[in-house]
N, C-alpha and C positions, 0 to 999 in steps of 0.2 A: 459611703456617700460623704462628700465634703461638708464641713460644718456650714450652717446657715449664714454665719458671720462672713465667711469667705465668699459665698455666693452673693450676699448682699453688697459686699465691698466691690466685687467685680461689676455687678449691675449698676451700682451707683457711679463708679468711675466711667463705665461705658456710656451711660446716658449723658453724663456731664460733658465728656469729650466729644461725643457725636453731636450733641446739641450745639456746642460751640463751633464745630466744623461745618455743619450743614446749614446753619443760619446764613442767609445771603448778605453777609457784611458788605458795606460799601467798598467797592474796589476788589473784593475777593474773587468774584466771578470773572471779572475782566482780567485779573492777574493770572488766574488759572487758565483762562482761554488763551492768553498770550503764551504761557508755558506749553500748553497743549499743541498749539500751532508750531512753536519752535521744535518741539519733539517730533511732530509729524514731518516737518521739513528735513530734520536730521535723518530720519529713518527712511522716508519714502521719496523725497525729492533729490534726484541725481542728475548730473549733467550728461551722463552717457546712457546708452540703452534706448530701446524703442519707446518705453513708457515715459511720458513727461508729466510730472505731478507738480502742481503749484498749490501751496497751502497759504491761505490768507484770511484775514478777517472778512466776514460777510457784510457788505455795505447795506444789505436789506435786513440786518439782524433785528432791528426794532419791529419790523413788520412780520417776519417769519419765525422769530425766536430761535434761529439757528445761527450761532455766532461764528462758525467756522465754515469756510468754503474750500473744497478740494476741486481743482480744475484738472481734468485728465485729458491727455491727448496722445496720439500716436505720431512720433516724429517721422515715420515713413510716409505719412499722409500729407506732408507739407507740399503745397502746390508751387507753381512757378512764381507766384506773387508773395510767397512766404506765409500764406494763410494755411491754417490747419483746423479741422473740426475739433471742438472742445466739448467735453461733457462735464457739467458742474454738479457737484454733490454737496448739499448742505448738511451740517452736523452740529448737534448740540453738545459742546464740550463738557458742560456741567453734568448732563444726564449720562453720557457715555463714559466720561472720565472721572469727574470729581466725586459723584455720588458713591461709586464703589471704592474710590480711594479714601474718602472720609470714613466710610464704614470700616474698612480693614484697619485704618490707622487707629480708630477708636477701640476696636477689639484688641489690637496688639498692645496699646498702651494700658488697657484695663486688665490685661492678663496677670494673674497673681504670679509672684515669683520675685527673684532678685532683679535689681536694676540692670545688671549685665545680661540676664536672660531675656528680659523685656526688650532690651536694645537689639539683641540678635533676632528676636521674633519680629520686631518692627522692621528691621532691614530686609529680612527675607520676605515678609508680607508686602513691602513696598515694591520689591523687585518682581514678585509674582503678579501683583495687580497691574504693573506696567506691562508685563508680557501679555496679560489678558486684554488690556486696552489696545495695545498695538496689534494683536491678533484680530480683534474686532474691526479695527480700521482697515487692516489688510484684506479681510473678507469683503468689506464694503467696496474697496477699490477694485479688487480682483473680480467681483461679481458684476461690476459696471464697466469693464473694459473688454468684454467678449464681442463676438461678431454681432450679436443682437443690439449692442449699444452703439454700433457703428465704428468703434475704434479697432476691433479685430486684433486685439493684443493677446487674447487667450482663446483657446478652443474648449468648449464645454459641451459634452454630449447631453442628451435630455436628462439622464440620471443625475449627473454632477451639477447640472444647472438647477435641478430641483433641490439638491442638497445645499448648494450655495444660496439659493433663495431662502431656504429654511434657516440657514445660519445667519443671513443678513436680517431676517425678520426677528430672530431670537436675540441677537447680540446688539443690533442697532435700534430697531423699532420698539421692541418691548423693553419694559423697565425691570421685569422680574429677575433676570440674571445679574443685574447690577446690585441686587440685594442678596441673592442666594449664593452666588459664586464667591464673594469675599468671605462669607461665613465658612464655606467649605474649605477654602484655601487656608484661612486662619486656623481652623480645627486641625488640618493636616500638618501645619507648621508648628503650632504652639504646643501640642500635646504629644507626649511620648507614651510608649506602651504602658509604663507603670502609672501614668496619669489616668489613662482610661481604666486600668484595673482598680485604682483607688476610687474613681468616680462611680464605678458599678458595684463596688463592694458594699455590703450592708454595714450600717453603723453598729458598733458594739453597744450592747445594752447592758445595763447593770443587772446582775442577778436579783431576783425577787428576794426580799428579806423574810 
């Protein structure tokens, strides 16, 4: 087992960094929201293709506490007047994006080891958590552009519709995965086989005199 001093140092660093990151500092939530929307536009908003995605700040943010608005449309449904049916989805960028990001950053920076190793863990964790966030948003968009939504961009049979509903509920609505998945990703990235062996090995005891 690792010495208590090592565990205590990790916990101390983690609590300090996570507390500093998760506190709603003035301007931090707005800054991350702007970054989240810029990332969403880069990945999901394209000039070509049938799916038209617009990502913008939600003008009703103060009333609904959802700071980001995804507007979805099917370009094939544009009528002669240039109008098109639009489906709007509100999203809380802090809950979906910043909460898991802050958690995995705190875990990565608190990981024992050399600065170079921590930097590598930090970079890998940041990449993986962005993949998770983008996957969550993709599920949200995909599940709301089927025939039932009126946009008819994807076809989902009853089984896959149930699967997508479950994924949307888990990744977007519930907060649990935002805390569990970053820990799992960090554990997979940060620890090598020998680290787990050392973690599970019993501590050497001095022989009785």
